[in-house]
C-alpha positions in Angstrom: -10.6 -0.1 -17.3 -7.6 -2.5 -17.5 -8.2 -6.2 -18.3 -6.9 -9.1 -16.5 -4.2 -11.0 -18.3 -4.5 -14.9 -19.1 -2.2 -16.0 -17.2 -2.3 -16.7 -13.1 -0.3 -14.6 -10.8 1.8 -17.0 -8.8 2.7 -14.1 -6.5 1.1 -10.8 -5.0 1.9 -7.1 -4.5 1.3 -6.4 -0.9 2.9 -2.6 -0.1 4.7 -0.3 -2.9 6.5 3.2 -1.6 9.2 5.3 -3.1 12.7 4.8 -1.4 15.3 7.9 -1.8 18.3 5.7 -2.1 19.6 2.0 -2.8 21.2 1.3 -0.3 19.1 1.2 2.0 16.3 -0.3 1.4 13.4 -1.7 3.7 13.2 -5.2 4.1 11.7 -7.9 1.7 11.1 -4.6 -0.9 12.2 -4.5 -3.9 13.4 -1.7 -6.0 12.8 -0.5 -9.4 16.6 1.0 -10.5 16.8 0.5 -14.3 13.7 0.7 -16.7 12.0 -1.7 -18.3 14.6 -3.0 -21.3 18.0 -2.4 -18.8 19.1 0.6 -20.4 18.1 3.8 -18.2 18.4 4.7 -14.5 14.5 4.6 -13.5 15.3 7.4 -10.6 11.8 9.0 -10.4 13.7 12.9 -9.7 16.3 13.2 -11.7 17.2 16.6 -10.2 21.0 16.8 -10.5 21.6 20.0 -11.5 20.3 21.6 -8.7 20.2 18.8 -6.3 21.7 14.4 -5.3 18.3 13.7 -4.9 17.1 10.2 -6.2 13.4 8.3 -5.8 13.0 5.1 -7.1 9.9 2.7 -7.2 10.0 -0.4 -4.7 7.2 -2.8 -3.4 6.7 -6.0 -1.6 6.0 -8.9 -3.1 4.3 -12.4 -0.9 2.9 -15.5 -2.7 -0.3 -15.6 -3.0 -0.5 -19.4 -0.8 1.5 -17.6 1.7 -1.3 -14.7 2.8 -4.7 -15.2 4.4 -8.1 -13.6 3.1 -7.4 -10.5 4.5 -3.7 -9.7 3.1 -4.3 -5.8 1.6 -2.7 -6.8 -2.0 -2.1 -3.8 -4.5 -5.1 -3.6 -7.1 -4.7 -0.5 -8.6 -2.1 2.2 -9.6 -2.9 5.8 -10.5 -0.7 9.7 -10.9 -2.1 13.1 -9.6 -1.4 16.4 -9.5 0.2 17.5 -6.5 -3.1 18.9 -4.6 -5.4 16.9 -6.0 -7.1 15.1 -4.4 -6.7 11.0 -4.3 -8.9 8.5 -6.2 -11.6 6.7 -4.1 -9.9 3.7 -2.5 -6.1 5.3 -3.3 -3.9 6.4 -0.8 -1.3 8.8 -2.2 2.3 8.2 -1.6 3.7 11.1 -0.3 7.0 10.3 2.0 9.0 7.7 0.9 9.6 4.5 3.4 13.3 4.9 4.3 14.1 8.8 5.2 10.7 9.9 5.3 11.1 13.1 2.6 9.3 14.0 -0.4 8.5 11.3 -2.7 7.7 12.5 -5.6 7.6 15.8 -7.2 4.5 17.5 -9.5 2.6 14.2 -9.5 1.7 11.9 -6.7 1.2 8.4 -7.2 -1.7 6.7 -5.7 -2.1 3.1 -4.5 -5.2 0.9 -4.1 -5.8 -1.7 -1.9 -8.0 -4.5 -1.2 -8.0 -7.7 1.2 -7.1 -10.5 -0.9 -10.0 -12.4 -0.2 -12.3 -10.2 -2.4 -10.8 -9.8 -5.4 -10.3 -12.0 -8.6 -7.4 -9.7 -9.8 -4.0 -7.9 -8.4 -1.2 -6.6 -9.8 1.7 -9.0 -9.8 4.2 -6.9 -11.6 4.8 -2.6 -11.8 7.4 -2.1 -14.7 9.3 1.7 -15.6 10.1 2.5 -19.3 11.7 5.1 -20.6 9.6 7.9 -22.9 9.3 6.3 -26.2 10.1 2.6 -25.3 7.2 0.3 -26.4 4.4 -0.6 -23.9 4.9 -4.5 -23.6 1.6 -7.1 -24.1 -0.2 -7.5 -20.7 0.8 -4.0 -19.4 -1.0 -1.1 -18.3 0.4 2.4 -18.6 -0.2 4.8 -15.1 0.8 7.4 -16.4 3.8 9.5 -16.7 6.6 10.8 -14.2 9.7 12.7 -14.6 9.5 11.8 -18.4 9.8 8.0 -17.3 6.7 6.0 -17.5 5.0 3.3 -15.0 3.2 0.8 -16.5 1.7 -2.3 -14.1 0.4 -6.2 -14.7 -3.2 -6.5 -14.0 -3.3 -10.1 -13.4 -5.6 -13.3 -12.2 -5.2 -14.7 -8.9 -5.8 -18.8 -8.5 -9.4 -20.3 -8.7 -12.4 -17.4 -9.1 -14.5 -18.1 -6.3 -13.8 -15.3 -2.7 -12.4 -16.4 -0.4 -15.3 -17.7 2.4 -15.6 -16.5 6.1 -15.2 -20.1 7.6 -11.9 -20.3 5.3 -10.7 -17.1 6.6 -11.4 -17.8 9.4 -9.0 -21.0 9.5 -6.5 -19.5 7.5 -6.6 -21.2 4.8 -8.1 -19.8 1.1 -10.6 -22.3 -0.8 -8.5 -20.7 -4.0 -7.3 -24.2 -5.4 -3.2 -24.4 -4.4 -1.0 -23.6 -7.4 2.6 -23.8 -7.4 4.2 -20.1 -7.7 6.8 -19.2 -10.1 9.4 -17.1 -8.6 10.0 -13.8 -9.4 12.2 -12.5 -6.7 14.1 -13.5 -3.6 11.4 -12.4 -1.0 12.0 -14.1 2.1 9.3 -14.3 4.7 10.5 -14.2 8.6 7.4 -14.0 10.1 3.8 -15.4 10.3 1.1 -13.7 7.2 -0.4 -11.1 9.9 3.3 -9.1 8.7 2.4 -8.5 5.5 -1.0 -7.1 7.2 1.4 -4.7 9.4 3.7 -3.7 7.1 1.1 -2.4 5.0 -0.5 -0.2 7.8 2.6 1.0 7.5 2.4 2.4 4.1 -0.8 3.2 4.8 1.1 5.8 7.3 2.4 7.4 4.8 -0.3 8.0 2.8 -1.9 11.1 3.8 -2.9 14.2 1.2 -0.2 16.6 0.9 -3.2 19.7 1.2 -6.9 19.2 2.6 -7.1 17.2 6.2 -7.3 13.9 7.1 -9.1 12.8 10.0 -6.7 12.1 13.0 -8.9 8.1 13.6 -8.8 7.6 9.5 -8.6 4.0 8.9 -8.3 2.8 13.1 -10.6 0.1 14.2 -12.8 0.7 17.1 -12.4 -2.2 20.0 -13.6 -2.4 23.2 -10.9 -3.4 25.1 -11.4 -7.7 25.6 -9.4 -7.8 29.2 -13.1 -6.1 30.2 -16.1 -9.2 30.3 -18.5 -9.1 32.0 -20.9 -12.3 33.4 -24.2 -10.9 33.0 -25.8 -7.3 31.0 -26.8 -5.6 34.1 -23.0 -5.5 35.7 -22.2 -4.2 32.2 -24.8 -1.4 32.5 -23.9 -0.4 35.8 -20.5 0.0 34.3 -21.7 1.9 30.7 -23.0 4.7 32.6 -20.3 4.3 35.7 -18.1 5.9 32.4 -18.0 9.9 32.5 -19.5 11.3 29.3 -17.8 14.2 27.6 -18.7 17.0 24.7 -17.3 16.5 21.3 -14.9 19.6 21.8 -13.6 17.9 25.5 -12.6 15.5 23.7 -10.9 16.6 20.8 -9.3 19.4 23.3 -7.5 16.4 24.7 -6.3 14.1 22.0 -6.1 16.8 19.4 -2.5 16.2 17.8 -1.2 19.7 15.4 0.7 17.3 13.5 3.9 20.1 13.5 6.3 16.8 12.8 4.5 15.7 9.5 4.1 19.1 8.0 7.8 20.0 8.9 9.0 16.0 6.5 6.5 17.4 4.0 7.9 21.0 3.4 11.5 18.9 2.8 
């Protein structure tokens, strides 16, 4: 169990993934291109003899004051062997963010996100070290991938109380405001919901290489907001007029074979 650092985090990581190039990096993402001491290339693939593939860990960072209570923040990182199931609450990073190719080999990086308003700690820093380099104080080792160690820093968020629903609706946290320390040139081109949407895009890549995932996994159920009734009798009549389909009919009508996704995983 990782202990949070005594320092207070002014910014949090809202997305983490893998990219195949240092040239075409997704907007607002920071790439870890070198090890912690800047002495070696932080390529997680590094199979130069057989191919020219490269893989680099990348993450997106946001100031705490620019996030709302529902913004997903990174609270855990772990490594699993390829083919194993991800731990409960974790999502495996299977594909690269830029090309959709296989992200890593032999092992998979798994990330855990929770809403910012439901946690008092979050990961504020990610670092990659070469094998044999000393462990930096305040960092927790995740494991080794291609002879490189992945580490993270768990920090305490500003304030200690979990955000209340009333403050979440207003879009302003009940945490005390702190001045954010500058960590990286992260810009904000849209509302705070853009962070949540970016994380949802990350989840689209976080599927298991083996095993099954339900097609409707993590898709929220919502009724059409355009449908409204003045009284319950009208609503009952409308519901009774809807055709009822069996589970087999629904599966046959909406089945999706994931042919494209499987072909990408084999590349």
